[in-house]
C-alpha positions in Angstrom: 0.0 0.1 0.1 1.3 3.4 -1.2 1.7 6.4 1.4 -1.3 7.8 0.4 -3.1 5.0 0.3 -1.9 4.4 4.0 -2.7 7.7 5.2 -6.6 7.7 3.8 -6.7 4.5 5.9 -5.5 5.8 8.4 -8.0 8.8 8.2 -10.6 6.4 7.8 -10.1 4.3 10.9 -9.3 7.7 13.2 -13.1 8.8 12.3 -14.8 5.5 12.5 -13.1 5.1 15.9 -14.0 8.3 16.9 -17.5 8.5 15.9 -17.9 5.3 17.6 -16.5 6.6 21.0 -17.7 9.8 21.0 -21.2 7.6 20.7 -20.4 5.7 23.9 -18.5 7.9 26.1 -20.0 11.5 24.8 -17.8 13.9 23.0 -16.3 15.4 26.1 -15.7 11.8 27.8 -13.8 10.7 25.1 -9.6 11.9 24.5 -7.8 12.4 21.2 -5.4 9.8 22.8 -8.0 7.3 23.6 -9.4 7.4 19.9 -5.6 7.4 19.1 -4.7 4.1 20.7 -8.0 2.6 19.9 -7.0 3.1 16.2 -4.0 1.2 16.4 -1.9 4.3 16.4 1.3 4.5 18.2 1.5 8.3 17.8 -0.7 10.1 20.6 -0.9 13.2 18.3 -2.0 11.3 14.9 -5.4 13.2 15.4 -4.1 16.6 15.6 -1.8 15.4 12.4 -5.1 14.8 10.5 -7.8 16.8 11.9 -5.7 19.8 13.7 -8.2 19.7 17.2 -11.1 18.2 18.2 -13.4 20.8 16.6 -12.0 19.8 13.2 -12.3 16.3 14.1 -15.9 16.6 14.9 -16.6 18.4 11.7 -15.1 16.0 9.3 -17.2 13.5 11.1 -20.2 15.2 10.3 -19.1 15.9 6.6 -18.0 12.4 5.9 -21.8 11.5 7.0 -23.1 14.0 4.9 -21.5 13.3 1.6 -22.6 9.6 2.2 -26.0 10.4 2.6 -25.9 12.8 -0.5 -26.6 9.8 -3.1 -29.8 8.4 -1.4 -30.9 11.8 -0.6 -30.5 12.2 -4.1 -32.8 9.3 -5.5 -35.2 10.3 -2.9 -35.8 13.6 -3.7 -36.0 12.8 -7.4 -38.3 10.0 -6.6 -40.4 12.1 -5.0 -40.4 14.7 -7.7 -41.4 11.7 -10.1 -44.4 11.4 -7.5 -45.3 14.7 -7.5 -44.4 14.4 -3.9 -42.3 18.0 -3.2 -45.0 19.3 -1.2 -45.7 16.7 1.0 -43.8 17.6 4.2 -43.6 14.4 5.5 -41.7 13.2 2.0 -39.4 16.2 2.1 -38.6 15.1 6.0 -38.1 11.2 5.0 -35.5 12.9 2.1 -33.8 14.6 5.1 -33.8 12.0 7.9 -34.4 8.5 6.4 -30.4 7.6 5.0 -29.7 8.1 8.8 -31.9 5.9 9.7 -30.6 3.2 7.4 -27.2 3.7 8.4 -26.5 1.0 10.8 -23.2 -1.1 12.3 -23.0 -4.5 12.5 -25.0 -5.1 15.1 -27.8 -3.0 13.6 -27.7 -0.1 15.8 -27.6 3.5 14.9 -23.9 4.5 16.3 -23.9 8.0 14.1 -27.6 9.1 15.3 -25.9 8.6 18.8 -22.9 10.7 18.1 -25.4 13.3 16.6 -27.6 13.3 19.9 -24.2 14.1 22.0 -23.7 16.8 19.6 -26.9 18.5 19.3 -27.7 18.4 22.7 -24.6 20.7 23.9 -21.5 20.8 21.8 -22.6 22.4 18.5 -23.0 25.7 21.2 -19.5 25.4 21.7 -17.0 28.1 20.4 -15.6 27.0 17.2 -18.0 23.7 17.0 -20.8 24.1 14.4 -22.6 21.6 12.2 -21.0 22.2 8.6 -24.0 22.2 7.3 -25.4 21.1 3.5 -24.3 22.5 0.4 -26.1 24.8 -1.8 -26.7 22.0 -4.1 -27.2 19.1 -2.0 -30.8 17.4 -1.7 -30.9 18.1 1.5 -30.7 21.8 0.9 -33.1 21.4 -1.8 -35.5 19.5 0.2 -35.2 21.7 3.1 -35.8 25.0 0.8 -39.2 23.0 -0.2 -40.2 22.4 3.4 -39.5 26.3 3.8 -41.5 27.1 0.8 -44.2 24.8 1.1 -44.7 26.0 5.6 -44.7 29.5 4.4 -46.1 30.8 7.6 -42.9 30.0 9.7 -40.3 32.2 9.5 -36.9 31.5 9.0 -35.7 31.4 12.4 -38.8 29.3 13.5 -38.4 26.7 10.9 -34.9 26.3 11.8 -35.6 25.6 15.2 -38.3 23.2 14.4 -35.6 21.3 12.1 -33.3 20.7 15.1 -36.7 19.7 17.8 -37.7 17.4 15.1 -33.8 16.5 14.4 -33.9 15.4 17.7 -36.9 13.9 18.5 -35.8 11.5 15.5 -32.4 10.6 16.7 -33.7 10.4 20.2 -36.4 7.7 18.9 -33.7 5.5 16.8 -31.5 5.6 20.5 -34.3 4.2 21.9 -35.4 1.3 19.7 -31.9 0.3 19.8 -31.5 0.3 23.4 -34.9 -1.4 23.8 -34.2 -3.9 21.4 -31.6 -5.5 23.5 -34.0 -6.6 26.3 -37.6 -7.2 23.9 -38.8 -7.6 20.5 -39.4 -4.7 18.6 -42.2 -3.9 16.1 -41.4 -3.9 12.5 -38.8 -1.2 11.1 -41.4 -0.1 8.8 -44.4 0.5 11.3 -41.5 2.7 13.6 -40.6 4.6 10.8 -44.1 5.2 10.0 -45.2 6.7 13.2 -41.9 8.3 13.4 -42.4 10.5 10.5 -45.8 11.0 11.1 -44.8 12.2 14.6 -42.5 14.8 13.1 -44.7 16.3 10.6 -47.3 16.8 13.0 -44.4 18.8 14.9 -43.0 20.4 11.9 -46.1 21.4 10.7 -48.3 23.1 13.6 -49.2 26.6 12.8 -47.4 29.3 15.4 -49.8 30.1 18.4 -50.4 33.9 18.1 -50.0 34.8 22.0 -52.7 37.9 22.5 -51.3 40.4 24.7 -52.6 42.0 28.3 -55.1 45.0 27.2 -52.6 47.2 29.4 -49.6 46.4 27.0 -51.7 46.3 23.5 -52.1 50.0 23.8 
């Protein structure tokens, strides 16, 4: 194996190990030294060499997965267009989230979803750490823009907040199912996803509550 191929293979092992360790121990509970050791690297600074720091490593984990989801999202978007479903909120949410549900490890567990729960719950608010986002011409961006077009009563900030909320609902439901599967038989996956996407659609689509000001403040 040539040096560039060995370097790329080492990067992939580091990303796989980091994603799994962050999912299991939490992002704050896993050190870069641990990731290097579990990846079979003798150099304790190998993560810094490839990614700079923990923020750079987190960004690379997400960017790699976003790129991996893109072909599936494009197929779902094309299929939705052919079926005339580009105004259907549930269909658009499936374009965004279904590829994540389909990504499992060899035990059928959603490691990336567990990682994202840790990321979304706290780490994305810290300095230098943010979701890298979707490319402007990506299927994910196109689906999100279609959601916005079909929910025109939601201001952009409110829509973004709701997407984050239903994302949290989605990730948490996957992890609850993973955890419960160790102790009891689960309903068929199709039924589970049908119920989950129905709830997500209802949550993101409800009109905002208009709060009336008390008479004393309305003057």
